[in-house]
C-alpha positions as CSV (number, residue, x, y, z in Angstrom):
1,M,88.9,90.6,121.8
2,G,92.2,91.0,120.1
3,K,92.9,92.4,116.7
4,V,92.4,90.0,113.7
5,K,95.2,90.1,111.2
6,P,94.1,89.7,107.5
7,E,95.1,86.5,105.8
8,N,97.1,88.1,103.0
9,E,99.0,90.6,105.1
10,W,102.7,89.6,105.5
11,K,105.5,91.4,107.2
12,F,108.0,90.8,104.5
13,K,107.6,90.9,100.7
14,C,110.2,90.1,98.0
15,A,111.8,93.3,96.7
16,N,111.9,91.8,93.2
17,T,108.7,89.9,92.8
18,G,106.5,91.4,95.5
19,K,105.5,87.9,96.7
20,A,104.9,87.4,100.4
21,I,107.8,85.7,102.2
22,K,106.2,83.2,104.5
23,R,109.1,81.4,106.0
24,R,111.4,82.7,108.7
25,K,114.3,81.9,106.5
26,R,114.7,84.8,104.0
27,Y,117.3,86.0,101.6
28,Y,118.4,89.4,102.9
29,R,120.8,91.6,100.9
30,N,121.5,95.3,100.6
31,G,118.7,96.2,103.1
32,K,116.0,94.3,101.2
33,Y,114.4,90.9,101.5
34,Y,114.2,88.4,98.6
35,T,112.5,85.0,98.2
36,T,115.6,83.4,96.7
37,K,119.1,84.1,95.6
38,A,117.9,84.0,92.0
39,A,115.4,86.8,92.7
40,F,118.2,88.9,94.2
41,Q,120.4,88.4,91.2
42,A,117.5,89.2,88.8
43,Q,116.9,92.5,90.7
44,M,120.6,93.4,90.5
45,A,120.7,92.7,86.8
46,K,117.6,94.8,86.2
47,E,119.1,97.7,88.2
48,A,122.4,97.5,86.3
49,E,120.5,97.5,83.0
50,D,118.5,100.5,84.1
51,K,121.6,102.3,85.2
52,A,123.4,101.6,81.9
53,A,120.3,102.9,80.0
54,K,120.3,106.1,82.0
55,A,124.0,106.6,81.4
56,A,123.6,106.1,77.7
57,A,120.7,108.5,77.4
58,A,122.1,111.2,79.7
59,P,124.9,112.5,77.4
60,E,122.5,112.8,74.4
61,A,119.9,114.7,76.3
62,A,122.2,117.1,78.2
63,P,123.6,120.1,76.3
64,A,127.4,120.5,76.0
65,P,128.9,122.5,78.8
66,A,130.0,126.1,78.0
67,E,133.6,127.0,78.3
68,T,134.5,129.5,81.0
69,K,137.8,131.3,81.4
C-alpha cells in the first residue's frame, strides 16, 4: 500500500495569509508564494511599515556614539 496524504496538507501556503494554495496557478514574488496580487501587496505594505517602525525606534533606544580622535 502507498502512503496516504492528509487532506489538509498542501505543498504551498500563502506567505501573507497562510491559506493553502490549491491551484497550479500561483502568485510568486520575491521567493514566496501568495494567493493573489493583493495578498502580495498587503505583505509588502506590512513589511515596509515594520521597517519604518524599527527605524524610528532604533535612534531613540541606541546611545549616542562616543567621539574618538
